[in-house]
N, C-alpha and C positions, 0 to 999 in steps of 0.2 A: 751406387750407380747401376741401373738396370739395363738389360739388353732386350732386343726384339729381333728375332730371325725373319728373313725374307727369302723368297725364291724368285729370281729373275729368269725369264725365258726370252729368247730373242732369235729372230730369223730375218735374214736380209740377203740381197745379192752379195756374193763373196767379194771381199776386198781387204787390203792390208789395214792393220791398225785397230780392228774392231775390239779385240780382247784388251789391248792396251788402253784404249779409250774408256772402256767400261771399268777396268781395274783402277785407272787413274781417278775416275769420277767417285768410285766408292772410297778410295783412299782420301780424297779431298773432303768427303763428308764423314770421315772418322769411322768407316765401316771396315769389318774384317771378313775376308772371304774365307769360308769353311769348306766349300766344295765347288769345283769348277769343271765342266765338261763342255767340249766344243767339237764341231764336225763340219767340214766343208765338203759338199757333194760335188764332185767333178762333173757329174752328168747333168744335174739341174742348175749348177752354178750358184747354189745358195749356201749360205753359212748358218750354222745353228749353234746357239749357246745356252747353257743352263748354269746359273750360278746361285749358290746358297751363301748368304752372308749375314752378318750380325751387325746391327746398328746400335751403338751405345746411346743410352738415354740418361743424361746427367742433369742435375738440378739447375744448371745455368744455361743449358742449351740442349734441347730435344731434337733429335733428328727424326722428324715425323714422316709419315707415309706421304703426305702431300708434297713435302719438300723433295723427297726422293722421286716421286712421280714427275714433278716439274723438271728436275735435273735430267731425268732419263728422256723425257719428251723433247727437251732441248738438244740433248745428244743425238737422238734419233733423227731430228730435223736436219742436223748438220751432215748427215751422210747422203742427203739427197741433193739434186740439182735444183737451183732456184728456190730453195727453201722447202721443197717437197720431200717428204720422208718415204723411203722405201723399206723401213724397218718395221716389222711387226714384233711387238714386245708385250709382255705381261709382268706385273709385279704383284706377288701374293704373299701376305703375312704368313709365316710358318705356323702360327698358333691359331689360325682360322681353318676349321675343318669343312671341306665341301659337303653339301647336303645333296641327297639324291632320292629319286623316286624309283622303285623297282617295279617293273611291269612283268606279269606272269600270266600264263593261261592255266593249264591243268597239271603240268610237270613241275614238281616243287623242289627238285634237287638243287638247283642253282640258287633259288631263293633261300632255302634252308641253310645252305652253305654261307651265303652272305650274311644272313641274320646271326648265325653262330659266330662268324668271324668278328662281326661288330660287337657282340656281347663279350667275346673273349679279348678284345683289344687288338685284333689282328687286321682290322679294316681301318684305313686311313680316311674314311668318309662316314657320315651319319646317314642312315636310312630314315628319311622323314615320313615316308608312307609307302604302302604297297598298293598297286592298281592292278586290276584284273578284269578281263571280259567274262570271267566265270566266278561263282562264289565259292568254289571248292576249297581254296587255300586260305580262307579267312581265319580258320582256326589256327593256322601256323603263324600268321601275323599277330593274332591276338596273344598267343603264347609267349611272344617276344615283347609285347606291349607296344606294337607299332600299328598306326592307323591303317585301316584297310578300306579301299574304295572299289566297289563293284560297278564297272562301267561297261555294260553289254554293248555290243556293236554288231550292226548288220551293214550291208552295202548302202541301205537307205539312210542309216543314222550315223555313218562314219564321220561326217563332217561335224556333227553335233558332239559326238563322243570325243573327238580330238580337241574341240574347243573347250570341253570340260577338263580334259587333261592339262591343257595350257593354263586354265584357271588354277589348277592344283599346283602346277609348277610355280606360278606367281605367289599363291597363298602360303606355300610352304617355303618360299625363297630357295628354290632348288637350282643347283648348278649342273646337275647331270641326271639323265634318265638312262636306266639300265634295263634292257630287254633280256630277262632271265628266262628264256624259253617262252617268250610272248609270241603266240602263233598267229599274228596278224600282220599284214603289210601296212606300213605307215604311209600316209599320203606324201606326195612330193612337196606340198606346201609346208607340212610339219617338218619334214626332213630339212628343208631350206631354212626354216625359221630357227631351228635348233641345231644347225650344222656344227659338228665338232663337239656336241654335247649329248649325243645319244650313242651308247655302246650296246652292241648285239653279240650273242653267242650262237653259233650253229655248228653242227657236225661237219667235219671236213670232207664228206662225200660229195657235197655240192660241187659242180652241177651234175655229177655222175648219177646220184641216186636221189631224185627229187620225189616229193610227195610222202605218202604215209609209209611207215615201217622201213625206214632207210637201213637199219642194221640187218633186218631180214633180207633186204635186197643185197646188201654187202655179203652176208653169209652165202647167199645163193651164188654169188660171183666168186667166192673164195678169196677175199681180199687178205692182204698180209699186213696192212697198216690201217689203223683207224685213228681219228684225231678230232680235234675241235679248234675253231677259229674264233677269236674275239676281234671285232672290228668296229669302226665307226659306221653309223648308218648314213646312207645316202639314198637318193631316189632310185639308183640302180640296185636292185635287190641282191643282198649278200655280196656286193662287190665294192664296199667301202674300204678305206685304208685299214690294213691289217695292223692290229696292236700286238697280239700274242697268239701262239699256236702251241698245242700239245699233241703228241702222238704216242701210240703204243703199238708194239709189234704183236700180231695175233697169228693163229695158224688154224689148220683144219679141225683141231680138237675143240675149238670154242663154238658153243651154241649160239644161236641168235640172242638168247637171253643174256649170255655172258658178254657178248659184244655190246649189248645195250648197257649193261652195268658198267663195263669199263669206259664206254663212251660218256656216260653221265659223270663219272669221276673226272675224266679229261675236261669236260665242258665246265665243271665247277672250278677246277684249278685254273684254267686259262682265263675264265671270266674274272675270278677274284684278283688274279695278277694284273689283268688289264685295268680293272677299276682302281686298284692301288696305285698303279703308275700314273694313271690319269689324275688321281687325287693328289699325288705328290708332284705334279706338273713335270713329269718326266717324258711326256709324249708330245712331240712337235710334228705338225703336218708338213710333208714335203711333197707337194703336188698330190699324186694318187697313192702315196705310201707315207710311212711314218719314220721318224727318227726317235729312237727310244734310248734315253740316257739312264740306263739301269744302275 
């Protein structure tokens, strides 16, 4: 007898009996729950659930993904009035790794970190391709055997460039786009089309120190904390739901160059953690914020 692991995520208006209903459904289908986390948000009135479970596959009766999806769809419909479901849910096989495109401009520290983590088995997603508006980091992608696509962009060619990006998303069968210090603003149309499927990283000085050389600006102001924020991309620049943040205490002895080096390490760590949590289906959207089942 063989087994297959799945991850179920669910969010809906909070009410009684949700956990029991899901657990009973899994039990009725011969599944075994291996991990379960839930959270009810008093402020938004929503309930969130993440369950990992194992479905047994025997010679006489296979609990297939289609069967489970049908059962969960019927269960979700039962929580609504007049047959309308207010439940958002996903079911993902645990042995299917998400695929992603990494977008980058000229700073390669986050890209290099993600490529290294993938090669070392520390990243729970596969980098299908690297896309950049500059050719500078093609050598880095090549060194890891990852396809590189140079898509230059100007104000006049932005629509065409983003259309090409979406073609790559389809052709590589990509689940996620990661902006690893990609220094271009995505259009509102692209953000809407890929809502919840684009992760960005930026230094946590925003909106205090915008523009070029933010760490030099921070040094001039004598900051005591520097950090990085990984978040989902929305049409509101750098204001999407936050997934992860990293900080480090600094003082007057740090030069602008030292602040920059520390900041790049923080950016790499925060981004990698956010990508892994997303790939493991541990991030659920809760209006303008996130629930993280770590």
